[in-house]
N, C-alpha and C positions, 0 to 999 in steps of 0.2 A: 722919581719912582723907586719902588723897592728893587734892589739889585739881587738877582739870583745868586751871584757869586759872593755875596756877603756871607752866605752859608759856609763858605770855605776859606774866607779871608779875615773874619772878625771874631773877636772874643778869645779869652784865654784858652778855652778848650780847642781852639783852632790853631794853636801854636804849631802842631805837626804839619798842618796844611801850609802854613806860612813859611815854615822851614823849607818845604819842598819848592815853593815858589821862589824863595831866595836862592835855592840851588840852580834855578833858571836864570838868576841874575836880576830878579825883580826886587825893586827897592820898597821900603815902607811907603814912600809917597805914591808909587805906582799901584800898590795894593789898595789905595783909597780910590782909585779910578775904576770904571767899568772894565771888565775883562771880555774881550771880543775875539771870537774864533774866526780865522780866515781858512775856510775849507777849500783846499786846493787840489785839483786833479792833475797836476803837472807830472809828466813823465817824459822819458827820452824817445819812446817809440811812436807816439801819435803826433803827426805833424801839427794838429790843432792844439796840442798841449805842451809842446817843447818850449814855448815862449811864456808859459804861465808863471815862471819864476819872476819875470819882469812885472807881470800884472799883480802878483802877490805883494811884491815890494812896494808897488804904488798904492795898493789897497792899505797896507800896513802904515804907510806914511800918512794917508788920509785919516785913518783911525787915530793915530797918535796926534796929528795936528788938531783933531777935534776933541781930544781929551780922553781917549780910550787907550787901553793896552792890548795890542794885538798878539795873538798866538796862532801860528800857522799849523794846520793839520792836513795830512795827505789822505787821498783815497785812490782807488784803482780807476782804470778806464780801459775800454776795448775799442780799437779802431775797426769799424765795420768794413772799411775797404781792405785792410790787411787780413781780416778774418773771413773775407768773402770766398765762397766756393770750396771750403774745406771744413773739417770738424770744428775749427775755431768759431765758426758762426753760430754754433749751438750755444755759445757762452755770451753772446752779445746782449741779448735781451735779459738774460739771467743776471748780468752785471748791474742792470738797473736796480734790482732789488738789493743786491749786495751793497751798492753805493748808498741807498736809502738807509739800510741797516747800520752801516758804518758811521754815517752822519749822526743818526739818532744816538748810537752808543757813545761817540766821542763828545758830542755837544751836551747831552744830558749827564754823561759820566763826570764831566768837569764843571757843570753848573755855570756855563757861560751866560753872560747878560745879553749878548746879541751875536750875530755872525754874518759874514759875507761869503757867499758861495762863488767859486771860480770854476765853472765848467767850460766846455766848448763843444764837444762832439756828441754824437747821437744819443746814447743812453745816459750819459753823464748829466745832462740838463734835467730830464725828467726824474732821474734817480735822486738828484739833490732837491728837486721840488717836493717829491714825496717825503723825503726826510725832513725838510723844512716845515712841512705842514704837521708832521708828527710832533716836532719839538715846539713849534709855535712861539717863537720869541722874535724880536725885531730882526728882519732879514732883508738883505739886498743881494741881487745877483749881478755879476759882471763877467761876461765871457771873454775869451781870448781873441775873438774876432775872426772874420772870414779871410782866407788867403786871397791874393790877387789871382786873376784868371791868366791862363796861358795864351799864347798867340800862335796863329797859323804861320807857316813859313812865309817870310817876307812881310809879316804883320798885317796881311790882308785877310778878310773874311771873318767869320764868327770866332769868338774866343774859344779856348779849349779848357777842359777840366778833367777830373778823374774819369768821368763817364766816357770821354773820348777814347780812353784806353780800353775800357770794357767793350765798347762798340768796335774799336779797332782790332782787338784780338780776334773777334769773329770775322771781321772783314778780311783779315789775313788768311784765315782758313777758307773763306769764300773766294779768295783770289782777287778781291777788289782793292787790296792794299798790300804793299810790300812790307817786308820785315824792317827795312831801312826807314820807311815812312813811319812805321809804328815806333821805332826807336827814337825818332825825333820827338814824338808826342810823349814818350816815356820820360825823356829828358826835360821837357818844357811845360807839360800840362799842369803841373803842380809846382809853381815857381817860388813860393814863399811858405813860411809857416802859416798856420791858420786852418780853420775848418773849410772843407771843400767849397769851391767858389760859386756854386749855383744855389738855387732855393731847394737844397736837399734837406735831409732830416735835421742835421745839426743847425743849419742857419734858420730853418723853419722854427725850430724850438727856441733858438735865441731871440728870434723876432717875437715869438709868442710870449716870452717872459716880459717883453715890453708891453704887449697887449694886455697881459694879466696885471700890469702895474707894479711888478716886483723888481724891475730893472729900469735903469735910467734910459731916456731917449738916446738912441744910437747904439745900444747894446748889441743889437742883431746885425748892424750894417757897417759900423766903422771898421775899416780893414785892420787886420792884425798888425801890420807893419807900420801903421801911422802913429805918430806921436800923440795924436788925439786919443788913441786907445789908452795910453798911459794916463793922460789927464782924466779920462772917464773913470779909470780905476781909482784914482785918488779921490774923485768926487763920490764914488760909491762908498769908500771908507768913511768919508765925512757924512754921507747921507744916512748910513746905518746908525751913527751916533745921534743924528737928529730924530730918527724913528724911535730910538731908545728913550730919548728925552720926552717924546710925545706919547710913548706907550703904545705904538702901533706895531702889531705883530703880524706874522705871516698869514694867518687865517683872516685877519682884518682886511688884508689886501686881496688874497685869493678867495674872493667871495663868490656867491652865485652870479652876481652881476659881472664880475671880472671874467668868470669862465664863459659866460655868454659873449662878452666882448671878444675874447680870444677866439671863440668859434667863428664869429663873424669875420675877424681879420684873417683867419686861416683860409676861409672860403674866398676872400677877396684877393689874397696874394698867392693863391695856388700852391700851398705848402705840400709837403710830403704826406702820403697816406699814413705814415707812421705817427703823425701828429694826432690822428683820430685815436689810435691805440693809447698814446701817452696822455693826452688831455682827458680821455675817459677815465684812466686810472687816477690822475691827479684830482679830477672832480670828485671821485669817490672818496679819496683820502681827505679832501677838504670838507666832506659832508654834504656835497651838493651833486649827487650822481646824475649822469646824463646817459642817454640811450642812443642807439642807432637811429631811432625815430627823431630824436632831437637833432642829430646831425643832418638827417634828411631835410628837416624843416629849415635848418640854417642854410643849407644849400639852395633850397627853393626860393628863399627871400633875399639872398645876398648876391650882389653882382660881382663878377670877376674883374678886378681892376688892374692886376699886375701879372705880367707873363714873362717870367725869368726862366733861365735854363733850369731844368731840361724841357719845360713846356714851350719856351720861346728862345730867341737867340741871345738875350742879354744876360750878362753876369750880374751877380748880386751887387757889385760895386755901383752899378747904374742906379739902383734904388737908393744907395747911400748918397749919390751925387744930387738927387732931386729931393732929399729931405727925409727919406727913410719911412719907418713904420708910422710916425705921427701924421704924415701926410695921408696915408691910407686910412687911419682912424678918423681924421678930420673929414674925409670924403664920406665915410660910412655914417658919421654923425649927421651929415647934411641930409641923409635919408632916414634919420631917426633910428638907426640900427645900433648905436652905441648907448649902453645903459649908463647914464650920467650919475647914478647913485654909487658907482664904484669908487673906491679909494685907491689911489696910487701912491707909490713911494714919493712922488712929487707933490702930493696933496690931493684934494678932491678932483674928480674927473672933470668937473666944470672948469676949474682953473687950468688943468692940463690942456684941455681943448682950446681954451682962450689963448694960451701961450703958443700953441702949435697952429699958426694960421697960414703957413706956407701953402699956396694952392698947388693942386695937382698939375704936373707939367703937360699932361695930355698924351704923352708917349710912353714913358716908363710907368707912370701911374695915371691911368685914365680917370677922367672926371666921373663923378657919380652918375651923371646922365648920359655918358658915352662909354659904357663898359665894353670889354672884350666879349662878354656874355652877360645877359641879365640874371643868370644863376651862377652859383658857386663853382669853383674849380674842381671840387671833389663831389662824387656822386655815390649815394648808398643804393645798393641793389638788394632785392629780396627775391624770393621764388622757391621752387621746390628743391633747388640745390643749396640754397642759403636761407632757410627759414628765419634765422636770427640775424641775417644781414651779411653784407660783404661791401668792400669799398674799392673804388677805382678813381684815378686822377683823370677826370674827363677832359680837362684842359690840355692833356698831353696825347689825346687820341685823335687820329685823323678822322674827319667827318665821315669818310666812307666806311669806317668801322664802328660807328655808333650803334649799329644793329647788325649782328653777324650770326648766322647759323651754319654749323659745320659738324663734321664727325669728331667725336672725342678721341684723343690720343692719350691714354692713361699711363701715368708713371707714379710709382710709390716713393720716389725720392727725387731730390734735385739732381743728383748725379746721373740717374737713369735718363732724365729729361735732357740734360745737357749733352749726353753722349748721342742721343737720337737726333737732336737739332744739329749738332756739329757734323754728324755723319750724313746729313742731307735726307733724313727719313721723315722730316716734317715738311709738308707741302702746303701751298696756298689753299686756304679754305679750312684748314684744320683748327680744332680747339684743343690746345695742350692743357691737360689736367695734371697738376702736381699736388699730391696729397700725402697725408701722414707727415706733414711738416709744420703742423700747428703748435700752439704753446705746449700742449701735453705730448703730442705725438712726435714732435721733432727730436727730442724736446728742445724748446727754446725759440720756436717760430723763426727759422732762418730766413734771411733776406734772399730774394730770388733775382738779384740783379744780373747774375751771370746768364741764366736762361733767357731773360728778357733782352739783354744786350746781344746775345747770340742770335735771337730772332731778328733784331734790328740789323746786325752785321750780315746776316744771310739774306737781307732784302725782303723780309717777310712781315715787317711791322704793319703794313697796310693790308695784309691778307690773312694773318693768323692771330687768333685770340689766345689768351692764357688765363686760366683760373687756378687758384691755389688756396689752401688753408694756411699757408705760410704768409709772409709779408714781403714788402718790396723796399728797396732802397729809395730814397727821395729822388734818385737819378733816373728811376724807371720811367719809360714813356711807352706809348702804344696802348692797345686794349688789354691791359693786364689787371685782372681783378683779384684782389687779395683779401685776407682776413675772413674767408668763407667760414661761417659759423652755423651750426656746430661743426667742429673739425672732424676729420675722418676717424681719428683715434677715439673719439667720443661717440662714434656711431652716426655721425652726421651723414646726410644724403650724398655728399661728395664721395663717400666711400663706396657707394652703390653704383656709380657710373661704370659702364663697361666699354671696352674698346669698340669704337665705331658707332656708339650711341649718338643720336642727334642732340646737340646742345645749342641753345640760343642765348647769346649775350646781348641783351638789349639795354645799352647804357642810357639812351635817351628815355626809354620807358621805365628804367629802374628795375629790370627783371633779369633773373638768372635762372634759366629753365632747362631741365632735362626732359626732352620730348619722349617720355616713356610713360605708359599707363600706370595708374595707382596700383592695380593688382600685381603687375610685374615688379614694381618697386617693393611691395610687401613681400613677395616671394624672395626677392634678393635679400631683404632685411632679415628674413627668417634664417637664411643660410649664412649670413655674415657672422664672423667671429672676431672679437677684438684681437689685435696683434700683440705679440709679446713686447714688453717695454724694450726700447733700444738701449737704455742704460740702466743698470741695476745697482749702481753705487755712486757715491760722490754727489756733488751739487746738482747735477742734471737729474738724477733720480729723485732727489728731494724736491726739486722744482716741479717735476712732472706730477708729483702727488698733490701739490698745493696750488698750482696755478689755475686761474679761471680761464674761460674761453676768450677769444679775441674781442667779441662784441662787448665784453665787460672790461676790456682794457688789459687783458692778460695780467690780472691783478693777483698778487700773492697776499693772502690774509692769514 
């Protein structure tokens, strides 16, 4: 096939280009080969990324073995856990767009023939996917893999993870855990490199790259510290050369059928609510936009087959042990929910499914006819608080809280809400409302893991609901409703809720209702004035001006 990099490596007029390649140590013989970018998000601070030098070396070896010449390029990353509950979280979702932009600039600017993406954590995966779809050349993803789970003292009981610390911090304040006990979890809950060990956002997105067909089987589940991960990375390097030979590009793989398959898998394995935000943005970039109604329909038709932490007691490694994402896809295919017209990096979906015949074990992955629930793990809510939709992880909600009515406790920032929860001012029956934390109003749509974990730590997860125009970490559990759209900063109805108003969160019925008459709401709307922007300079100010609402994927165009 025609090589894009021929534009910079052939012909007499390209002698300056060739001289610069020779400054890199590239030989005449190598300049006859395809030039392949290895787009790596390795850094020292993110635990899921500090092993990516090993992954990159393996990818480059695979590319070279298959006849290509690899060039490693770096991009940024933000660790959501480290950014949590301070101003740093404003930058997490914003980094998704920066990563997409940097990929587009680097890959197009140097006319590469193909590339391999090496992400691992939350916003890096979708950021690279958005960039890959813009560039649209042969592409394979290979992540750094999930970390192993921590263990309880003595090795008994459920495994631990980062969320154990967030819940534990609130438990110390509540007097149900000592500081020494919390110190044990601080030292042991994150025992290895890798993305956090539950089905949180990072692992959800890495599993979804498999479902989209742009990553090899095992990408989302092979542990970071296993040698199998290195072998997977070498195969990813070899695979991208195969895609180049066949002329298969990113948009050929991330098709309308692939997006539908990813939605089905997401509902089946109970991923983070952030996946709705990211996959909606990815679908738009791919030219196949989806809506909250599409997500609602997927939830209604797709059974919930996998219940990992935080929705259940099992770590992600349990899914790896029983065959991973291919097993889930195979079960969904038995219900006719996988679109077989999709193309994967492994070949046609028909062939992929024939090769993945390992049956569901019945415990980690339920059989298609014996699900945890006949409907999906995520639920879309509408109503007069969220006319354009909101999202909740239904699978992580206690049955007693699937429908709850209580008085609104209103806060205009995460910090205000956390202070009230930790001071014991939130009581059983309340509905905590956190607003002006949306994509535009935050800006950056901060994750609300700290307030939701504080509610858990204070023993209120089965008696208090929370709604917000912000978003949640994949570690969130309980009746926590996010992505309320339109957001408060855009004049959405969530801005009109007043302290003490009756609010109904009906997860089973798919409704989010402010029990106030229309005339009163119109009166409040007439009196509402937009707040001043929280940031008037820098990347956050620019982001606030350009970003769409959450129901559109917080997309920047």
